[in-house]
N, CA and C atoms as a LAMMPS dump frame, in Angstrom:
ITEM: TIMESTEP
0
ITEM: NUMBER OF ATOMS
216
ITEM: BOX BOUNDS ff ff ff
-5.0000000000000000e+02 5.0000000000000000e+02
-5.0000000000000000e+02 5.0000000000000000e+02
-5.0000000000000000e+02 5.0000000000000000e+02
ITEM: ATOMS id mol type element x y z
1 1 1 N 34.602 257.572 -112.472
2 1 2 C 34.741 257.076 -111.326
3 1 3 C 35.255 257.926 -110.348
4 2 1 N 34.634 257.957 -109.453
5 2 2 C 35.15 258.439 -107.969
6 2 3 C 36.49 258.44 -107.643
7 3 1 N 36.989 259.079 -106.86
8 3 2 C 38.501 258.883 -106.58
9 3 3 C 38.289 258.168 -105.08
10 4 1 N 39.14 257.361 -105.139
11 4 2 C 39.125 256.153 -104.348
12 4 3 C 39.912 257.066 -103.234
13 5 1 N 39.472 257.039 -101.632
14 5 2 C 40.163 257.817 -100.479
15 5 3 C 40.633 256.526 -99.87
16 6 1 N 39.963 255.437 -99.849
17 6 2 C 41.224 254.206 -99.082
18 6 3 C 40.345 252.784 -99.115
19 7 1 N 41.032 252.113 -98.505
20 7 2 C 40.522 250.399 -98.511
21 7 3 C 40.847 250.388 -96.934
22 8 1 N 40.029 249.413 -96.784
23 8 2 C 39.793 248.73 -95.584
24 8 3 C 39.142 247.383 -95.319
25 9 1 N 39.636 246.647 -94.57
26 9 2 C 38.967 245.597 -94.029
27 9 3 C 38.293 245.682 -92.575
28 10 1 N 37.042 244.962 -92.814
29 10 2 C 36.059 245.016 -91.423
30 10 3 C 35.306 243.735 -91.292
31 11 1 N 35.501 243.096 -90.6
32 11 2 C 34.851 241.738 -90.201
33 11 3 C 35.118 240.833 -91.547
34 12 1 N 36.717 241.058 -92.074
35 12 2 C 36.469 240.177 -93.084
36 12 3 C 36.474 240.405 -94.326
37 13 1 N 35.902 241.472 -94.601
38 13 2 C 35.51 242.267 -96.052
39 13 3 C 35.655 243.324 -96.15
40 14 1 N 36.246 243.147 -97.747
41 14 2 C 36.973 244.132 -98.415
42 14 3 C 35.935 245.162 -98.658
43 15 1 N 36.779 246.501 -98.297
44 15 2 C 35.618 247.805 -98.654
45 15 3 C 36.121 248.834 -99.425
46 16 1 N 35.984 249.626 -100.268
47 16 2 C 36.804 250.598 -100.459
48 16 3 C 35.707 252.058 -100.331
49 17 1 N 36.561 252.998 -99.882
50 17 2 C 35.993 254.295 -99.817
51 17 3 C 35.642 254.968 -100.714
52 18 1 N 34.453 255.704 -101.267
53 18 2 C 35.199 256.582 -102.439
54 18 3 C 34.755 257.964 -102.058
55 19 1 N 35.27 258.959 -102.007
56 19 2 C 34.884 260.305 -101.652
57 19 3 C 33.771 261.122 -102.268
58 20 1 N 33.761 260.956 -103.14
59 20 2 C 32.41 261.376 -104.299
60 20 3 C 31.127 261.319 -103.591
61 21 1 N 31.378 259.63 -103.587
62 21 2 C 30.143 259.103 -102.992
63 21 3 C 29.307 259.408 -102.175
64 22 1 N 30.65 259.474 -100.639
65 22 2 C 30.025 260.059 -99.892
66 22 3 C 29.593 261.061 -99.207
67 23 1 N 30.117 261.978 -99.879
68 23 2 C 29.415 263.472 -99.69
69 23 3 C 27.728 263.457 -99.745
70 24 1 N 27.096 263.838 -100.794
71 24 2 C 25.687 263.557 -100.778
72 24 3 C 25.448 262.649 -99.972
73 25 1 N 26.155 261.447 -99.583
74 25 2 C 25.417 260.894 -98.648
75 25 3 C 25.087 261.167 -97.146
76 26 1 N 26.394 261.864 -96.883
77 26 2 C 26.569 262.464 -95.4
78 26 3 C 25.438 263.607 -95.648
79 27 1 N 25.664 264.546 -96.461
80 27 2 C 24.573 265.706 -96.635
81 27 3 C 23.156 265.544 -96.486
82 28 1 N 22.654 264.319 -96.834
83 28 2 C 21.225 263.978 -96.879
84 28 3 C 21.173 263.505 -95.805
85 29 1 N 21.811 262.642 -94.922
86 29 2 C 21.552 261.9 -93.42
87 29 3 C 21.891 263.234 -92.508
88 30 1 N 22.681 264.138 -92.539
89 30 2 C 22.662 265.44 -91.874
90 30 3 C 21.217 266.329 -92.179
91 31 1 N 20.904 266.384 -93.379
92 31 2 C 19.602 267.076 -93.495
93 31 3 C 18.408 266.349 -92.974
94 32 1 N 18.468 264.939 -93.093
95 32 2 C 17.137 264.624 -92.542
96 32 3 C 17.194 264.171 -90.872
97 33 1 N 18.385 264 -90.548
98 33 2 C 18.238 263.654 -88.844
99 33 3 C 18.032 264.826 -88.223
100 34 1 N 16.955 264.107 -87.045
101 34 2 C 16.715 265.29 -86.147
102 34 3 C 17.136 265.353 -85.106
103 35 1 N 17.866 263.821 -84.191
104 35 2 C 18.359 263.82 -83.373
105 35 3 C 19.662 264.433 -82.658
106 36 1 N 19.711 265.045 -82.032
107 36 2 C 20.81 266.137 -81.279
108 36 3 C 21.718 265.507 -81.102
109 37 1 N 21.883 263.671 -80.585
110 37 2 C 22.848 263.151 -80.401
111 37 3 C 23.272 262.63 -81.292
112 38 1 N 22.686 262.338 -82.578
113 38 2 C 23.201 262.048 -83.708
114 38 3 C 24.059 262.858 -84.767
115 39 1 N 23.249 264.083 -84.836
116 39 2 C 23.922 265.008 -85.693
117 39 3 C 25.861 265.672 -84.612
118 40 1 N 25.193 265.066 -83.229
119 40 2 C 26.787 266.14 -82.525
120 40 3 C 27.672 264.558 -82.569
121 41 1 N 27.474 263.67 -83.306
122 41 2 C 28.749 262.953 -83.505
123 41 3 C 29.237 263.055 -84.631
124 42 1 N 28.87 263.799 -85.654
125 42 2 C 29.793 264.773 -86.866
126 42 3 C 30.797 265.92 -86.603
127 43 1 N 31.916 265.828 -87.358
128 43 2 C 32.273 267.264 -87.228
129 43 3 C 31.706 268.331 -88.09
130 44 1 N 30.628 267.704 -88.936
131 44 2 C 30.334 269.011 -89.45
132 44 3 C 28.375 269.292 -89.067
133 45 1 N 27.986 270.299 -89.609
134 45 2 C 26.627 270.054 -89.413
135 45 3 C 25.739 270.33 -90.481
136 46 1 N 24.454 270.115 -90.164
137 46 2 C 23.452 270.226 -91.467
138 46 3 C 23.596 271.008 -92.268
139 47 1 N 23.897 272.135 -92.386
140 47 2 C 24.024 273.256 -93.166
141 47 3 C 25.306 273.252 -93.904
142 48 1 N 26.212 272.366 -93.864
143 48 2 C 27.512 272.596 -94.29
144 48 3 C 27.43 271.772 -95.846
145 49 1 N 28.196 272.648 -96.315
146 49 2 C 28.536 272.782 -97.681
147 49 3 C 29.554 271.115 -98.218
148 50 1 N 28.87 271.07 -99.699
149 50 2 C 29.877 269.652 -100.049
150 50 3 C 31.31 270.059 -99.557
151 51 1 N 31.823 271.124 -100.138
152 51 2 C 33.295 271.036 -99.742
153 51 3 C 34.192 271.079 -98.169
154 52 1 N 32.748 271.669 -97.163
155 52 2 C 32.953 271.396 -96.106
156 52 3 C 33.117 270.169 -95.212
157 53 1 N 32.266 269.093 -96.183
158 53 2 C 31.69 267.736 -95.712
159 53 3 C 33.118 267.348 -96.095
160 54 1 N 33.389 267.383 -97.315
161 54 2 C 34.869 266.653 -97.981
162 54 3 C 35.69 266.842 -97.378
163 55 1 N 36.649 267.935 -96.689
164 55 2 C 37.1 268.089 -95.836
165 55 3 C 37.49 267.721 -94.532
166 56 1 N 36.117 267.287 -93.957
167 56 2 C 36.073 266.505 -92.775
168 56 3 C 36.044 264.469 -93.029
169 57 1 N 36.043 263.997 -94.419
170 57 2 C 36.028 263.079 -94.595
171 57 3 C 37.223 261.853 -93.9
172 58 1 N 38.118 262.357 -93.802
173 58 2 C 39.198 261.446 -93.407
174 58 3 C 39.057 261.366 -91.607
175 59 1 N 37.845 261.737 -91.258
176 59 2 C 37.581 261.542 -89.331
177 59 3 C 36.392 261.008 -89.787
178 60 1 N 35.772 260.779 -90.514
179 60 2 C 34.459 259.993 -90.541
180 60 3 C 34.421 258.533 -91.799
181 61 1 N 33.73 257.52 -91.332
182 61 2 C 33.897 256.183 -91.929
183 61 3 C 32.972 256.066 -92.888
184 62 1 N 32.467 256.221 -93.678
185 62 2 C 31.374 255.693 -94.841
186 62 3 C 31.351 254.608 -95.26
187 63 1 N 30.479 253.622 -95.344
188 63 2 C 30.72 252.431 -95.915
189 63 3 C 29.318 252.041 -96.868
190 64 1 N 29.497 251.584 -97.735
191 64 2 C 28.553 251.643 -98.724
192 64 3 C 28.719 250.053 -98.746
193 65 1 N 26.905 249.568 -98.035
194 65 2 C 26.973 248.267 -98.33
195 65 3 C 26.488 247.773 -99.516
196 66 1 N 27.101 246.827 -99.686
197 66 2 C 26.468 245.49 -101.706
198 66 3 C 26.438 244.443 -101.068
199 67 1 N 25.12 244.011 -101.503
200 67 2 C 24.62 242.645 -101.594
201 67 3 C 25.187 241.385 -102.798
202 68 1 N 26.018 240.844 -102.797
203 68 2 C 26.251 240.049 -103.978
204 68 3 C 25.104 238.875 -104.852
205 69 1 N 23.575 239.317 -104.114
206 69 2 C 22.985 238.84 -104.935
207 69 3 C 21.917 239.911 -104.923
208 70 1 N 20.956 239.555 -106.187
209 70 2 C 20.014 240.544 -106.377
210 70 3 C 19.02 240.251 -105.725
211 71 1 N 18.346 241.225 -105.493
212 71 2 C 16.742 240.86 -104.561
213 71 3 C 15.733 241.349 -106.064
214 72 1 N 14.894 240.718 -106.003
215 72 2 C 13.671 240.373 -106.514
216 72 3 C 12.692 241.413 -106.18
């Protein structure tokens, strides 16, 4: 299991954030997005390594949305 970096409450929902889960998601997003304003919102760029992204995780909020019901 990934190392839990923090727990937050947002809009009444409890969320757990995991560093190892966030790094590849951020990397994939940065590689796919082309809007300069979206890229400028991140403290790392599309060519950043996993280590560089991990070093900046404390300055980013990465949330995983989980449904309590299954989708058929």
